[in-house]
C-alpha positions, 0 to 999 in steps of 0.5 A: 500500500502506498504511503501518504505523501506526507509520510514520504516527504523529506521533512517528515523523514528528517523529523522521524529521524530526529524523534528516534534519536531523541527517544534513544537519548531519553532512554539512555538518560533514563537508564543512567539516572536509574542506575545512579539513583538505585545504586546510591540508595542501595549504598545508603541502605547498606551503610545504615544497616552495617552501622546499626549492626556494628553498634549493636555488636559493640553493645553485645561485647561490652554489656552482653546479650541483655544490653544488646536486647535492651537496645534492640527493644528500645529501637523497636518501640519507636519503629515506624513503617519502613524501619529496620528489622532486628532478629537474633538467633542462638547457635542452634538456629532458634529465633530469640527475637525478631521476625526474619524467617531463617537464621544466617549461615555465614556472616555478611550480606544476603537477601530474603523475604520477610513478613510485610511491615505495612508498605507492601501490597496485600499478600506480598512479602517484604523484600529484605537485604540483611547483614549478619554478624556472629555473637561469639558462642551465643548465636547471630545478630541479623539486621535488615531493611526493606529494599522494595523502597529502592526498587520503588524509586527505580520504578518511579524514575522509569515511569516518569521518564516513560510518560515524559518520553511518551508526551515528548514523542507525541508532541514531536510526531505531531510537530513533525507532521505540522512542519511537514505539512507547512513545508509541503505547502510551500514546496507545492507553491514553488512547484505550481509556480515552476509549472506555470513558468514551464507552461510559458508564463515567464513573468511568474516568480517564486512566492516569498513569505518574508521570513528570511528562512532557507526556502525564502532564500532559495526562492529569492535566488531562483527569482534572481535566476528567472529575472536573469533568464527573462532578461536574456530572453528579452535581449535575445528577442530584441537582438533578433528583431534588431538584426532583422531590422538593421541588416535588412538595409545593407542586404537590400542595398547589396541586392539593389547594387547587384541587380542594377549591375546585372541589368545596367552594367555594360563594361568591365569597369561598371561590373567592378564598381558594382562588386566593390560597392557590394563588398562594402555592404558585405563588410559592414554586415560582417563587422556587425556580426563580429561585434555581436559575437564579441559581445556574446563572448564577453557576456559568457564570462569566459574572458575572466580566465584572462584577467591579470593586473592592469593599470588604467593610467598606463593604458590611457596614456597608450591609447592617447598616443595612438588616438591623438593623431586620429582625433586631430585628423577628424577635427577633434582634440584629445586630452588625457589627465591621470593620477597614480592608481592601484592595479586591479584584475582585468582583461587588458585587451577588452579594456583597451577596446572599451577606450577605443569604442568610447573615443571613436563614439565621441569622434563620430557623434560629437562632431568636428571641433569637439574636445574629448577628455580622458580622465583616470582618477581613484576613490575608495572603491577603486579606479574611475575612468571618465571619457567626456566630450563637449558635443551635443550629448545624449538626452537623459531619457535615452541614456539607458536605451543607447546601451542596448544593442542596435539602438541609435539616436535619430540624428545618428541614423545617417552616420556609419555604425551598427549601434553596438559600440556602447553595448560592447562597452556595457558588456565589458563593464559588466564582465569587470563588475564595474558600474557604467553611467552616462552623465551630462557634461554641460554640454556634452556627454560624460561616460563614467566607469567605476571599477572596484578593487579589494583595497587594503589599508595600505592602498587606502593610505596611498589614496589619501596621500595622493588626495592630500597633495591637492585636488587633481581633477580632469575636464575639458581643455579650454 
């Protein structure tokens, strides 16, 4: 017969295992308490009996049988329920005094049953532990006590532990079932959400109770994963749509060029010119696909394996030496201002690509006569890269949009490009876990990339020493 789902749940099995371990622990504790308690009571009883026997034997040796019997009778006159039993036998085994059933055959300890003294159940004999001591040639003195008291204490201990164990087991099983039911309810909720997501409702998220327990933390992690997957799917949908839209124009141009050459070209030179123009369109398409593949490679995170120590100051100076003449040829002015910075782990090739994209983007869209300033600074979190220009800038409501693939401002649609330059910069920043922001440069655009390093106290001290030398800022050359 198939067990109910509750009993097959992992939480109930764990609760059952805990109950079993707890029951074993309580049983072991009960056994230990029983042994210690009964042993202590037995030792106390034996010590009392032994002391009484030695004292009476001393009376016998100092005053004879009469003095010992007088002391025994005096003790018996004040006897209450549970007192000691005193019995004296002569050498022939005839009882002189007391109620013990038979004489001792050897000195020392023995066990026997005697007449009840009032604390036994009806019809039950008293369980005795007896110490026998010889009285010279006159016989034996036997002193005993009821050991049923010790056994009663032992039974009371075991009964108490038994009831306590039963109550605790009942509460534990009931609590385990309640917890398992609650756990199954939350698991069912997560399962229903997962099934809905599998069914196509990608916007569904795992429910949270706001108690910050293990399931809530797991649900939060799953929700973050779903957000990431949803973002990737939206990006994929956007990229697919943008590729279809942006590549349609060059492909149409290529087809028009080739079709026109087929119908209108009358000489080898005209065919050659048509082929050259078609190749230009093809080159633009290949560059677009290369940029897409490069962004995909960066977003995969595989380039983190190539991370090494990089100094942005040295990189900025190298880029300035290379692109200073290029900017001058385009009618722009390129400047660079840096402060000593700490090294951090990064991909030098990709960081150089970031510099190149930001500078080329400024040259292409800011226009002739623009000043482009490269700035490297440092704060408590790490190096800061800033590329600023005094061109027309980007409207605030479009600054996040331009980081998407293929997105282009309306005024930029007539200029060469695929709309992937800033997308590549954003991917490189994300790979390095850097914060990318686009700010107003009054006028123009300022692209700020905040990198992070694990700064220790020495690095912080170094940064403070740099700052104490006076403010070092960068901006547009005037």
